[in-house]
Phi, psi and omega in degrees: 000166180303318183293320177297317176298318179294317178294327178292322177299313183292322177296315182295319181295320183294314181296315182298313179300317183289328180290327184262347180225068190292337180259005173231075186293144176271113183237116182277331175218098187306323185291343179260007192261108176285162174291155181283151170272120182251130176278122182280097181265166174300325181292322179288324178290330178285326180249011185291341182293339174295342176292332176298325181290319176300315176301315183298320183284333176298317191292120180264163182293335182273357178106000170289120184270339177189161175276167173306315182298315179297332186288341179243015183282166174296324177298320176299317179299317174298319180299313178295322178297316178291322178303327183278346184230348188290161183291135171271122184266332184202143179229140179220161170299139177289130181274051182200146176076185186244001185241169185295119174212153180234138178263124180250143162254119187270166179297142189088001173090004182286135175269151178206159181240126188248130176249125184282158176285128178249327188235152167288168188297326182267006182288137181247129171276106185281330180291151179279171175072217187258040177288163178083166177284169172301142176261115184293321184287339175296321181295323180292308182300321181295322171297317178287329170298316177298322174300316183298318183276356182078022177263093190271048183236014175246122183298149179302139179226146179218150175286147181207146174246130180237150178273116186293329179293318177290323180298319178306319183291338179249011181268151172291167187303322182290325180281315185305323182294344180262001179254127184205164174265129180289125185295327188279318187255342182085355183271164178273149185226158173208139175237346171069193179231113178195181183296317181264358182292134176206150179300340176283350182223067177280165169258118184237151179232161185289322181251242182235351187266123177251131177271144177194192176245144176235116182255133175292142185272139178296136183307140186298343179292341182261114178269141187251136173244154180243146177233139175297135177286111181283352187274008166285345177284147174297331179264057185305312185294320178296314186294323182289312184294331180267006178264135177288342179283340183233050190256026179225151174300323185297315180287326172299325178285329170296323181293315179290329172297320175293323178301316174298316176303312182293327180291317181300318183266354181069038182257108178254030183245015179271077185281343181227154171258140185238131178223164171288146182284325183282162176057042192297341182295332187224028184286151176261149174283125178278146179255073182265165171055069179262021187290337180274030181254166180051044177274323184216102183296340192266355185237131178246121186265092182292339176303336176295331181273007182303315180302317183293317185293322183277332182260332184049042181235128186207151181280124190293323184296323179288321179299317179295322177294322179296313179302318186292323183276359175275354180258178182281140351289148188289166176300324175302311186292317180299316180292321177299320180290324181290328184271354193290337181266000177291145185305336183248020179299141005284134185279320183239153172291158177302321181292326176290323177294317185290335177296336180304308188291321179296314180294320183295319177300321178296317180295320179292327173299318178294323179296321181292323176297322177297320179297323184280346182283121178285156178128178184268000188269358180261121177220128172235000000 
């Protein structure tokens, strides 16, 4: 039939295009585009440090970390693959946050932050709020979800396994002193250096290999400033509208977009908004530090949607993206497909994946209510 011939033509054209233009992928539906599977070859490992230059050039002064096209490009796939396999040259305690993290210098001088695995995939955090340790797999899933939704403000993150015995040899003295072999089990342990780090609460493995997430570091030329998140107050709208820091529709739409993102991943730990210091007139809110996500797939924290409910202000392009992923294939299916090539796959439990569609429907219900609400406070 004519339809069959057309589909054959489209498929053939797309294969030929992508073969000859690997860094300019032809994407007919961005929401449907999974990342490419990349074989980590000797050639990639030998020339991979040029990918750090690509990352540096992607990051824009306004806080856009990559474009939507770049988020699904072959270069992004190569970047994640190289991040998961390249040589770690030096390790130190990470100078941020209150929980165990490690800062790595990778070959070629690129910085990255490693979060260790604390929980199995099906572990449920019963306490409300930001309780429990960071979830390394939550960091990975948050990046992929942001990519699917067109929220290009989450740094690339990939799963990685490291040998603690080898890591001890390249760590500075403060970190190396916290890496040891458990006398009872024979396995390696680390408790690190941080506010809550203690020898009584180490991360231990049965052998020597520790699983975790590795997030690429934002280029040093960009300094980050923090603002207190006023939406923990019940009067979120009043606090936002009377603040000079949040006095434009653009930044308010970033805030409502961030609220939707945090609701979808179940992150109640965003106490501050972070932006680049330069170009302050048009900066975007960065979506950093998503480790307290995907803790309980059976609970939906609607308090996170308070900015959206009170402002009824939302970016139309993101709204269209949400509508697109509410259709077949579902958001659950898209996220599952996107995560399947990560080195530590499966990244999320089935329950955490299924929660995506339920939470998305809740967000769309609120947006529909906003659209139906008369008055001047509704903007899509």
